C-alpha positions in Angstrom: -62.1 14.6 -44.5 -61.1 15.3 -40.8 -58.4 13.4 -38.6 -60.3 11.1 -36.2 -57.4 10.7 -34.1 -55.5 14.1 -33.9 -52.3 14.0 -32.2 -51.9 15.8 -29.1 -50.2 19.0 -28.8 -48.8 21.1 -26.4 -49.2 20.1 -22.9 -51.1 16.8 -23.9 -48.0 15.8 -25.9 -45.9 16.4 -23.1 -47.9 14.4 -20.6 -48.3 11.5 -22.9 -44.4 11.4 -23.5 -44.0 11.5 -19.8 -46.4 8.6 -19.4 -44.2 6.7 -22.0 -41.1 7.4 -20.1 -42.6 6.2 -16.9 -43.6 2.8 -18.6 -40.0 2.6 -19.9 -38.6 3.0 -16.4 -40.8 0.5 -14.9 -40.0 -1.9 -17.6 -36.2 -1.3 -16.9 -36.9 -1.6 -13.1 -38.6 -4.8 -13.6 -35.5 -6.4 -15.5 -33.3 -5.4 -12.9 -35.6 -6.6 -10.2 -35.7 -10.0 -11.8 -31.7 -10.2 -12.0 -31.7 -9.2 -8.3 -34.0 -11.8 -7.6 -31.9 -14.4 -9.3 -28.8 -13.1 -7.5 -30.6 -13.4 -4.1 -31.6 -17.1 -4.9 -28.4 -18.2 -5.9 -29.3 -18.9 -9.5 -27.3 -22.1 -9.2 -24.5 -20.5 -7.0 -23.6 -19.6 -3.3 -24.5 -16.0 -4.2 -21.6 -14.7 -2.5 -19.5 -11.8 -4.1 -16.4 -13.3 -5.7 -13.1 -11.6 -5.0 -11.3 -9.8 -8.0 -8.5 -11.7 -9.7 -6.8 -9.3 -12.4 -3.1 -10.3 -11.6 -0.6 -12.6 -13.4 -1.4 -15.0 -10.9 -4.2 -16.0 -8.6 -4.2 -14.4 -5.0 -5.6 -15.7 -1.7 -9.0 -14.8 -0.6 -10.8 -14.6 2.6 -11.3 -16.7 4.7 -7.6 -16.2 5.7 -5.9 -18.3 8.2 -6.9 -17.2 11.6 -3.6 -16.5 13.2 -2.3 -14.0 15.8 1.4 -13.1 15.7 3.5 -11.8 18.7 4.9 -8.3 17.9 6.9 -7.3 15.7 5.6 -10.1 13.8 7.5 -12.4 12.0 6.7 -13.4 8.3 8.5 -16.6 8.8 5.6 -17.7 11.0 2.5 -17.0 8.9 0.8 -19.7 7.8 -0.2 -18.3 4.7 3.3 -16.9 3.1 3.0 -13.4 1.7 3.4 -13.5 -2.1 6.4 -11.1 -2.5 8.6 -12.5 -5.5 6.7 -11.5 -8.6 7.7 -14.2 -10.7 6.2 -12.5 -13.8 7.6 -9.0 -13.2 10.8 -8.5 -15.6 13.3 -6.1 -14.8 14.6 -3.4 -17.3 17.4 -1.6 -15.4 14.8 1.2 -14.2 17.3 1.5 -11.1 20.6 0.2 -12.8 23.5 1.2 -10.7 21.3 2.7 -7.8 21.5 1.8 -4.0 18.5 2.2 -2.0 17.7 2.1 2.0 14.5 0.6 2.8 13.3 0.5 6.3 11.2 -2.4 7.5 12.6 -4.3 4.6 12.7 -7.7 6.5 9.1 -8.6 5.5 5.9 -7.5 3.9 5.6 -4.5 1.4 9.4 -3.8 2.2 10.7 -7.3 1.2 8.7 -7.2 -2.0 10.0 -3.5 -2.8 13.7 -4.7 -2.0 13.1 -7.6 -4.4 11.8 -5.6 -7.2 14.3 -2.8 -6.7 16.9 -5.4 -7.0 15.6 -6.8 -10.2 15.7 -3.3 -11.6 19.5 -3.3 -10.9 19.7 -1.8 -7.4 21.8 -2.8 -4.4 19.7 -2.6 -1.1 20.4 -1.8 2.4 17.8 -3.8 4.6 16.8 -1.7 7.7 14.6 -3.5 10.2 13.9 -4.0 14.0 15.1 -7.4 15.0 13.4 -10.1 12.8 16.7 -11.5 12.0 15.4 -14.7 10.0 13.0 -12.7 7.9 15.6 -10.0 7.2 18.3 -12.9 6.2 15.4 -14.4 3.8 15.2 -10.7 2.0 19.1 -10.3 1.8 19.0 -14.0 0.2 16.2 -12.7 -2.3 18.1 -9.8 -3.2 21.3 -11.5 -3.8 19.4 -14.2 -5.9 18.7 -11.1 -8.1 22.3 -10.7 -8.7 22.8 -7.7 -6.2 24.2 -6.8 -2.9 22.4 -6.5 0.2 23.5 -5.5 3.7 21.6 -5.7 7.0 20.8 -2.9 9.4 19.2 -4.1 12.6 17.8 -1.1 14.9 14.9 1.4 15.8 14.2 3.9 13.3 12.9 6.0 16.1 16.5 6.5 17.2 18.1 9.3 15.4 21.4 8.0 16.0 20.3 4.5 14.2 19.2 6.7 11.4 22.5 8.3 11.1 24.4 4.8 11.4 22.1 3.3 8.8 22.9 6.0 6.2 26.7 5.8 7.0 26.8 2.0 6.5 24.7 2.3 3.3 27.3 4.9 1.8 30.2 2.6 3.2 28.8 -0.5 1.4 27.5 0.9 -1.9 29.3 4.5 -2.2 25.9 6.3 -2.8 22.1 6.6 -1.6 19.7 7.0 -4.5 16.5 5.8 -3.0 15.2 6.1 0.9 12.1 4.2 1.3 10.5 4.9 4.7 8.3 1.8 5.4 8.7 0.5 9.0 5.3 1.0 11.0 3.8 0.1 14.1 0.2 -0.6 14.4 -2.2 -1.8 17.4 -5.8 -1.3 17.3 -8.0 0.1 20.1 -11.7 0.3 20.2 -11.9 3.1 22.6 -9.8 6.4 23.0 -9.3 5.6 26.6 -7.5 2.2 25.8 -4.5 3.9 24.1 -2.1 4.3 26.8 0.7 6.9 26.7 3.2 4.3 26.0 1.1 2.9 23.2 0.4 6.4 21.6 4.3 6.9 21.9 5.4 4.1 20.2 3.0 4.7 17.1 4.1 8.3 16.6 7.8 7.4 17.5 8.0 4.5 14.8 5.6 6.0 12.4 6.6 9.8 12.1 9.8 10.1 14.2 11.2 7.3 12.2 10.5 8.7 8.8 11.8 12.2 9.7 14.9 11.0 11.3 15.8 8.7 8.3 14.8 11.5 5.8 16.7 14.1 7.8 20.0 11.8 7.7 19.7 10.5 4.1 19.0 14.0 2.4 22.4 15.4 2.7 23.8 12.4 0.9 21.3 12.2 -2.0 22.1 13.8 -5.5 19.7 15.5 -8.0 17.6 12.8 -9.5 17.1 10.5 -6.2 14.2 9.9 -4.6 12.2 9.4 -1.1 9.2 7.1 -1.0 6.9 6.7 2.0 4.4 4.1 2.8 1.1 5.9 3.7 -2.2 4.3 4.2 -5.8 4.4 3.0 -6.3 4.8 6.9 -4.5 8.2 6.5 -7.0 9.2 3.7 -10.2 7.8 5.0 -9.8 7.1 8.9 -10.5 4.0 10.8 -12.2 4.4 14.0 -9.8 1.5 15.7 -6.8 2.8 14.4 -6.9 6.1 15.8 -3.2 6.9 16.5 -2.1 4.8 13.5 -4.3 7.0 11.3 -3.2 10.0 12.8 0.6 9.0 11.9 -0.4 8.3 8.3 -2.3 11.3 7.7 0.9 12.9 9.0 3.2 11.0 6.8 1.0 12.4 3.7 1.6 15.9 5.0 5.1 15.4 5.7 5.6 14.0 2.2 3.8 16.8 0.5 5.8 19.4 2.5 9.1 17.8 2.1 8.5 17.4 -1.5 8.4 21.3 -1.8 11.5 21.8 0.3 13.6 19.5 -1.9 12.6 20.7 -5.3 15.6 22.8 -5.4 18.0 20.0 -4.6 16.4 17.8 -7.4 15.1 15.1 -4.9 11.5 13.8 -5.4 9.2 12.9 -2.6 6.1 10.7 -3.0 3.8 8.3 -1.3 2.2 5.0 -1.8 -0.8 4.5 0.1 -2.0 1.0 0.2 -5.2 -0.6 1.3 -5.3 -4.0 3.2 -2.1 -6.0 2.5 -1.2 -9.4 3.7 2.0 -8.8 5.7 2.8 -9.5 9.3 1.7 -6.3 10.4 -2.1 -7.1 10.6 -1.8 -10.7 12.0 0.4 -9.2 14.8 -2.4 -6.6 15.3 -5.6 -8.5 15.5 -6.3 -12.0 16.8 -8.8 -12.6 13.9 -7.8 -11.6 10.5 -10.0 -14.5 8.6 -11.9 -11.6 6.9 -9.1 -9.3 6.5 -9.5 -7.3 3.3 -13.0 -8.8 2.6 -14.6 -5.5 2.9 -12.9 -3.6 -0.1 -14.3 -3.7 -3.7 -12.1 -6.3 -4.9 -13.2 -8.6 -2.1 -9.5 -9.5 -0.9 -6.4 -8.0 0.6 -3.3 -7.2 -1.8 -0.2 -9.1 -1.7 3.0 -7.5 -1.3 4.1 -7.9 -4.9 1.0 -6.1 -6.1 2.0 -3.0 -4.2 5.7 -3.0 -4.8 5.6 -1.9 -8.5 4.2 1.5 -7.4 7.4 1.9 -5.5 9.4 1.2 -8.6 7.5 3.4 -10.9 7.8 6.5 -8.3 11.7 5.6 -7.6 12.8 5.5 -11.1 13.8 8.8 -12.7 12.9 7.3 -16.1 9.2 6.7 -15.1 8.3 9.4 -12.8 10.6 12.2 -13.3 7.9 15.0 -13.2 6.2 13.4 -10.3 6.6 14.8 -6.9 4.5 15.4 -3.7 1.7 12.7 -4.8 -0.1 10.3 -2.9 -0.8 7.1 -4.8 -3.6 5.0 -3.1 -3.5 1.4 -4.1 -6.4 0.2 -2.2 -8.4 -2.4 -4.2 -11.2 -0.1 -5.6 -13.5 2.6 -4.5 
């Protein structure tokens, strides 16, 4: 008896299998198309992407208050107060007995880092330009953690100030274990020709000269096991058309840290960078008149709050946690 439906073989079998695969692919496509259609129609909701909330508490999402601050930008003037105090973060002595000098510590990331360093047992020298009210708030927050704090107003772009800040830190605390280069100047410009010489000079002087001067003044007084941290930026990694000069300096900071880390290995001093994405601090409201959608474009759909960035600085400063890490650039950018 012969088989009435012989199985195809060779090329026919491959063709039949290919047809089945194509049908399967179309079925998969149809299912996704139906889901897409439901998403476009709203399926009972507004259809807008939701900002990711994965922290210990809920963080603000765009639209944010539309507010434009006068430079240098005072945190006390912000309608939406940055969240810096990290109430759920518990210290465990990661920087016990240390002293840190933090530039731009009056507000934003600098203030959040100062608070967490203090919670980890560190005394803090608060370097800032002239935002006295903000700096006093940071000092009070550090002292509330049971640590000492001093205020050091001045311009990091002045090498004499850098030396002064280091000397005052040593006089107050008797040591310098961590330098955090964090102070920054940012002002957008939509066209290359809009960037004046004064604008370009101020960006480079604050963001590059300041970092160099502070490191040069601090290193001779830092012992093995010490750390230098620098605030880089996603702009230094990816670029940004309206932040040409700022992006140049942030890329320079990344390269400076990589090179300095190699130079300081014989001294036992580690050098690393935290490169944040959008963070709600006075920096951006003092740059742009409309920040209502600030941070909306990142995958997480919102800007970070300073307390979400500061733990990275703890990690890279503590010899208990990162003794084998130097020359690294750690992006904290809200997703890819």
